[in-house]
ROTORGU-695602 format. One record per residue (C-alpha): residue in three letters; x, y, z. Coordinates in steps of 0.001 Angstrom, whole numbers, plus 500000, padded with zeros to 6 digits. Layout:
["ALA",[X,Y,Z]] ...
***
This chain:
["MET",[098271,136110,269920]] ["ASN",[101795,137062,269685]] ["LEU",[103610,138992,271865]] ["LEU",[103281,142269,269936]] ["ASN",[099611,141935,269807]] ["LEU",[099376,141066,273502]] ["ILE",[101494,144698,274325]] ["GLN",[098947,146605,271783]] ["THR",[096207,144893,273515]] ["PHE",[097586,145692,277171]] ["ILE",[097921,149418,276419]] ["SER",[094709,150331,274772]] ["LEU",[093333,148775,277636]] ["PHE",[094750,152232,279810]] ["TYR",[095062,154687,276285]] ["PRO",[092572,153876,273782]] ["LYS",[092526,155023,270287]] ["LEU",[090480,157940,270316]] ["CYS",[088414,159140,266862]] ["VAL",[090100,162229,265831]] ["LEU",[086325,163446,264865]] ["CYS",[084597,163069,268030]] ["GLY",[086828,161831,270462]] ["ASP",[084905,158602,271220]] ["PRO",[087225,155405,271728]] ["LEU",[087695,153312,268828]] ["VAL",[087157,149609,268474]] ["GLU",[088949,147038,266866]] ["GLY",[089311,147738,262909]] ["GLU",[088437,150974,262531]] ["ASN",[091468,153387,262348]] ["TYR",[091442,157580,262962]] ["PHE",[087297,157454,262785]] ["CYS",[085013,155799,264445]] ["LEU",[082108,154041,262328]] ["GLU",[079749,156653,263079]] ["CYS",[081736,160136,261844]] ["PHE",[083121,157693,258899]] ["LEU",[079150,157733,258068]] ["LYS",[078763,161212,258494]] ["LEU",[081763,162460,256143]] ["PRO",[080128,165264,253472]] ["LYS",[081423,163127,250275]] ["THR",[081166,165200,247394]] ["ASN",[081639,162332,244564]] ["TYR",[082508,165310,242272]] ["HIS",[085293,162386,241164]] ["LEU",[082322,160722,238794]] ["ASN",[081273,163592,236694]] ["VAL",[084057,166073,234827]] ["GLU",[081592,168971,235053]] ["ASN",[081197,169655,239024]] ["PRO",[081925,172688,241250]] ["ALA",[085005,172353,241489]] ["THR",[086229,172033,237775]] ["ALA",[084294,175357,237497]] ["ARG",[085969,177083,240014]] ["PHE",[088734,177170,237126]] ["ALA",[086470,177961,234501]] ["GLY",[087864,180955,232091]] ["LYS",[091223,180640,234398]] ["ILE",[093631,177954,233493]] ["PRO",[093032,174662,231741]] ["LEU",[092125,171569,233604]] ["VAL",[091042,168300,232462]] ["LYS",[089907,167389,235837]] ["ALA",[089663,168555,239366]] ["ALA",[087385,167163,242082]] ["SER",[087393,167476,246138]] ["TYR",[086998,164803,248052]] ["LEU",[084699,166242,250877]] ["TYR",[082388,169455,251555]] ["TYR",[084566,171449,253719]] ["ASN",[081352,172695,256343]] ["LYS",[082805,175242,258799]] ["GLY",[082127,173572,262352]] ["GLY",[081724,170712,261013]] ["ILE",[083633,167321,260829]] ["SER",[085633,168373,257626]] ["GLN",[086967,171048,259211]] ["THR",[087897,169119,262284]] ["LEU",[089776,166793,260172]] ["ILE",[091578,169215,258107]] ["ALA",[092350,171271,261289]] ["GLU",[093794,167933,262820]] ["ILE",[096307,167363,260078]] ["LYS",[097391,170699,259447]] ["TYR",[097854,172768,262820]] ["LYS",[097920,169505,264792]] ["ASP",[100962,168003,263345]] ["ASN",[099128,164801,262120]] ["ARG",[101311,164090,259024]] ["ASP",[100349,159902,259616]] ["LEU",[096651,161213,259144]] ["GLY",[097186,163524,255370]] ["GLU",[099028,160149,254278]] ["TRP",[095978,157755,255646]] ["MET",[093224,160019,253545]] ["GLY",[095503,160601,250434]] ["ALA",[095256,156406,250440]] ["PHE",[091637,156053,251554]] ["VAL",[091044,158794,249115]] ["ALA",[092721,156800,246299]] ["LYS",[091519,153240,246810]] ["GLU",[087968,154893,246827]] ["TRP",[088539,156461,243721]] ["LEU",[090830,154227,241728]] ["PRO",[087904,152407,240297]] ["SER",[086481,155709,238616]] ["GLY",[089614,156030,236413]] ["PHE",[090494,159771,237774]] ["PHE",[094190,158834,238390]] ["SER",[094347,157395,234676]] ["GLY",[097649,158530,232780]] ["ILE",[098584,160472,235601]] ["ASP",[102757,160814,235290]] ["CYS",[103614,162756,238283]] ["LEU",[101820,164509,241781]] ["ILE",[102507,167933,242708]] ["PRO",[101693,168670,246347]] ["VAL",[100988,172561,246336]] ["PRO",[104656,174193,248121]] ["LEU",[104995,175815,251601]] ["HIS",[107574,178208,251742]] ["PRO",[110052,176840,253678]] ["SER",[110242,178998,256529]] ["LYS",[105818,177970,256838]] ["GLU",[107633,174354,256547]] ["ARG",[109586,174765,259374]] ["GLN",[107318,176449,261443]] ["ARG",[104266,173673,260554]] ["GLY",[106905,171037,260895]] ["PHE",[105739,169003,257343]] ["ASN",[103962,169856,254137]] ["GLN",[100281,168482,254637]] ["ALA",[099590,168285,250769]] ["GLU",[102966,166685,250691]] ["ALA",[101738,164078,253077]] ["ILE",[098441,163741,251250]] ["ALA",[100405,163191,248032]] ["ALA",[102640,160585,249745]] ["GLY",[099416,158141,250518]] ["ILE",[097844,158772,247381]] ["SER",[101062,157401,245914]] ["ARG",[101085,154464,247813]] ["ILE",[098446,153171,246416]] ["THR",[098514,154370,242668]] ["ASN",[102246,153844,242400]] ["ILE",[102549,157541,241158]] ["PRO",[105698,159474,241716]] ["VAL",[105600,162858,243835]] ["ASP",[107355,165614,242788]] ["THR",[108311,168067,245714]] ["GLU",[111574,169689,243780]] ["ASN",[110339,171217,240358]] ["VAL",[107840,173403,241734]] ["PHE",[108344,176248,244403]] ["ARG",[107413,179080,246133]] ["THR",[109094,182348,244814]] ["ARG",[107918,184171,248254]] ["ALA",[106279,183512,251888]] ["ASN",[102776,184884,251089]] ["VAL",[100911,186349,253777]] ["SER",[097618,184879,255196]] ["GLN",[094866,183858,252787]] ["THR",[092194,183692,255200]] ["LYS",[090349,186756,255812]] ["LYS",[090987,188240,251899]] ["ASP",[087910,188445,249226]] ["SER",[088290,186660,246065]] ["PHE",[090259,189352,243940]] ["GLU",[092556,190115,246556]] ["ARG",[093375,186510,247040]] ["TRP",[093983,186509,243230]] ["LYS",[096169,189637,243474]] ["ASN",[097895,187994,246670]] ["THR",[099265,184652,244452]] ["VAL",[100370,186159,240812]] ["GLY",[103870,184937,240425]] ["LEU",[103781,182970,243439]] ["PHE",[105043,179988,242134]] ["ASP",[107492,179130,239677]] ["VAL",[109639,176144,238248]] ["LYS",[112902,175225,238168]] ["ASN",[113160,172988,234815]] ["PRO",[109995,173217,232837]] ["ASP",[111525,170326,230311]] ["ALA",[110938,168153,233256]] ["PHE",[107180,168376,232872]] ["LYS",[107013,168402,228717]] ["ASP",[104388,166392,227475]] ["LYS",[103627,164893,231059]] ["HIS",[100007,164431,233181]] ["ILE",[100271,166410,236156]] ["LEU",[098084,165987,239132]] ["ILE",[098115,169439,241822]] ["VAL",[097443,168158,245308]] ["ASP",[096449,170513,248114]] ["ASP",[094070,170019,250988]] ["VAL",[091383,172486,250767]] ["LEU",[090100,174456,247394]] ["THR",[088936,177916,247956]] ["THR",[088613,180381,245456]] ["GLY",[091229,178279,243181]] ["SER",[093627,181106,243099]] ["THR",[096320,179276,245114]] ["ILE",[095706,176530,242558]] ["GLU",[095985,178649,239596]] ["SER",[099404,179921,240138]] ["VAL",[100823,176267,240989]] ["ALA",[099411,176005,237248]] ["GLN",[100172,179070,235862]] ["SER",[104029,178113,236548]] ["ILE",[103588,174505,235267]] ["LEU",[101617,175502,232265]] ["LYS",[105596,176987,231216]] ["ALA",[106053,173497,229980]] ["ASN",[105004,172570,226552]] ["GLY",[102268,169389,226233]] ["VAL",[101416,169641,229536]] ["GLN",[097919,168420,231078]] ["ILE",[096879,169522,234450]] ["ASN",[094314,167867,237158]] ["PHE",[093786,168872,240383]] ["LEU",[092470,166979,243761]] ["SER",[091714,167842,247152]] ["LEU",[090203,166669,250392]] ["ALA",[087957,169330,250853]] ["ILE",[085943,172125,249110]] ["THR",[084483,175292,250803]] 
***
């Protein structure tokens, strides 16, 4: 055992790493989740079937090639705890780790085949300053690390800071997101296959607005991935 490992082992005796979902100490080989919580993750396996509830949420609205979400978002469950840990507790590393984990698991299915660029759903600069980082950008960075697909955080941008969507119904969410995003240079997306990345898929109105801005480019194709779906 080298000196660094010895120091880390000594520190872990007094400050053990804890599972972000249940708070129990992690054992060697566990990252962020204990094995018990990992086995309880409510996976959707949507990536194995093009016709799935995530894809259906955009039917008749935007022409997506594929859409998939990794987990079911169960209110009060471990998926909500996971999203909250990333989104509201400034856990950028966990966001990147989850992005990489999903990419490793989905890579053999061909879900990422042909994708030219990852577009994390942008936050307004004021919201990003307040939160400290963009959780969708962290997830996309993790995906990029495994797939080597580049992340573009510059071309798509928010035109305004919209109010919270949490307590709005489907129509109000849609109205609140009309024209919310725009693209600086549509030609940069010409004939490209884009994967939009976000943390949670709810009604899909925000993703629809992002996609509408990207669709200004000629010949563009769009996929979508989120960590969870409500």
